[in-house]
ZASEFI-210617 format. One record per residue (C-alpha): residue number from 1; residue in one letter; x negated, y, z. Coordinates in Angstrom, 2 decimals, padded with zeros to 5 digits. Last residue first. Layout:
BEGIN
nr | rest | east | north | up
NUM | a | X | Y | Z
...
This chain:
BEGIN
nr | rest | east | north | up
107 | l | -043.63 | 001.97 | -024.04
106 | s | -041.91 | -001.39 | -023.70
105 | l | -042.28 | -001.39 | -019.91
104 | v | -040.48 | 001.94 | -019.58
103 | h | -037.55 | 000.73 | -021.68
102 | e | -037.33 | -002.53 | -019.78
101 | i | -037.31 | -000.66 | -016.47
100 | d | -034.57 | 001.73 | -017.67
99 | l | -032.47 | -001.15 | -019.00
98 | a | -032.69 | -003.05 | -015.74
97 | t | -031.67 | 000.04 | -013.78
96 | n | -028.77 | 000.66 | -016.12
95 | a | -027.61 | -002.96 | -015.82
94 | e | -027.83 | -002.81 | -012.02
93 | g | -025.79 | 000.41 | -011.96
92 | i | -023.23 | -001.06 | -014.37
91 | t | -022.88 | -004.13 | -012.18
90 | e | -022.57 | -002.04 | -009.02
89 | d | -019.89 | 000.17 | -010.57
88 | l | -018.01 | -002.83 | -011.88
87 | e | -018.09 | -004.50 | -008.47
86 | q | -016.84 | -001.33 | -006.77
85 | y | -014.09 | -000.91 | -009.38
84 | v | -012.99 | -004.51 | -008.91
83 | g | -012.98 | -004.15 | -005.13
82 | a | -011.06 | -000.88 | -005.29
81 | m | -008.53 | -002.50 | -007.65
80 | r | -008.00 | -005.30 | -005.15
79 | m | -007.41 | -002.76 | -002.35
78 | l | -004.98 | -000.83 | -004.56
77 | t | -003.07 | -004.02 | -005.39
76 | v | -002.76 | -004.91 | -001.68
75 | s | -001.36 | -001.44 | -001.00
74 | r | 001.09 | -001.75 | -003.87
73 | n | 002.39 | -005.06 | -002.53
72 | e | 002.76 | -003.50 | 000.91
71 | l | 004.68 | -000.62 | -000.64
70 | n | 007.19 | -003.05 | -002.11
69 | r | 007.54 | -004.87 | 001.22
68 | a | 008.05 | -001.53 | 003.01
67 | a | 010.75 | -000.54 | 000.54
66 | e | 012.51 | -003.83 | 001.24
65 | l | 012.21 | -003.14 | 004.98
64 | l | 013.78 | 000.28 | 004.51
63 | e | 016.59 | -001.23 | 002.46
62 | e | 017.21 | -003.81 | 005.18
61 | g | 017.37 | -001.06 | 007.81
60 | c | 019.92 | 000.86 | 005.72
59 | e | 021.98 | -002.30 | 005.31
58 | r | 021.96 | -002.87 | 009.05
57 | y | 022.96 | 000.77 | 009.59
56 | g | 025.93 | 000.37 | 007.26
55 | s | 026.96 | -002.89 | 008.94
54 | r | 026.77 | -001.21 | 012.34
53 | d | 029.11 | 001.52 | 011.10
52 | q | 031.53 | -000.99 | 009.58
51 | t | 031.65 | -003.00 | 012.77
50 | g | 032.20 | 000.11 | 014.85
49 | a | 034.98 | 001.33 | 012.56
48 | d | 036.61 | -002.12 | 012.40
47 | g | 036.86 | -002.62 | 016.13
46 | q | 034.49 | -002.05 | 018.99
45 | w | 032.29 | 000.82 | 019.96
44 | y | 031.38 | 000.36 | 023.62
43 | g | 029.29 | -002.76 | 023.94
42 | r | 028.59 | -003.19 | 020.26
41 | t | 026.96 | 000.27 | 020.12
40 | r | 023.63 | -001.17 | 021.23
39 | g | 023.19 | -002.87 | 017.84
38 | s | 023.05 | 000.51 | 016.10
37 | i | 020.17 | 001.57 | 018.32
36 | d | 018.19 | -001.62 | 017.87
35 | q | 018.70 | -001.94 | 014.12
34 | i | 017.77 | 001.71 | 013.53
33 | r | 014.78 | 001.34 | 015.83
32 | s | 013.54 | -001.67 | 013.88
31 | a | 013.88 | 000.19 | 010.58
30 | h | 012.06 | 003.15 | 012.07
29 | l | 009.18 | 000.97 | 013.28
28 | r | 008.98 | -000.83 | 009.93
27 | i | 008.83 | 002.47 | 008.08
26 | k | 006.18 | 003.82 | 010.45
25 | r | 003.99 | 000.73 | 010.07
24 | l | 004.38 | 000.92 | 006.30
23 | l | 003.29 | 004.56 | 006.32
22 | a | 000.08 | 003.58 | 008.09
21 | n | -000.43 | 000.84 | 005.50
20 | m | 000.12 | 003.39 | 002.71
19 | d | -002.56 | 005.62 | 004.21
18 | m | -004.92 | 002.62 | 004.32
17 | a | -004.18 | 001.87 | 000.65
16 | t | -004.83 | 005.51 | -000.24
15 | r | -008.15 | 005.41 | 001.64
14 | r | -009.12 | 002.22 | -000.16
13 | l | -008.27 | 003.69 | -003.57
12 | t | -010.15 | 006.89 | -002.77
11 | e | -013.19 | 004.90 | -001.64
10 | p | -013.11 | 002.84 | -004.84
9 | s | -013.36 | 006.08 | -006.79
8 | v | -010.75 | 007.46 | -009.14
7 | s | -010.99 | 008.75 | -012.69
6 | l | -013.03 | 005.84 | -013.98
5 | r | -014.51 | 006.62 | -017.38
4 | i | -014.74 | 004.11 | -020.21
3 | d | -016.23 | 005.52 | -023.42
2 | a | -019.54 | 003.73 | -022.88
1 | m | -017.83 | 000.37 | -023.38
């Protein structure tokens, strides 16, 4: 157990998750704008070319939203990992404190 070394802190994990959440908001905003702007062309761009163009933009927006869902899952995972790391760090700290006190008392 002594060979385990955490290379990242819980704070770093939380900060990364928050950064990802900010990115998610931007992705969703852009996907929404793509849908909105492409939808506005219905009034003046009719026919197969307009339909195909709007379909392409709709697919692009769907891909962006899928990417956002994947990132959201990663963000949740990072927050869970931060909690586990924090708990582990506290447990190890408490165990070390208890060991130090027992060692001093046994002298």
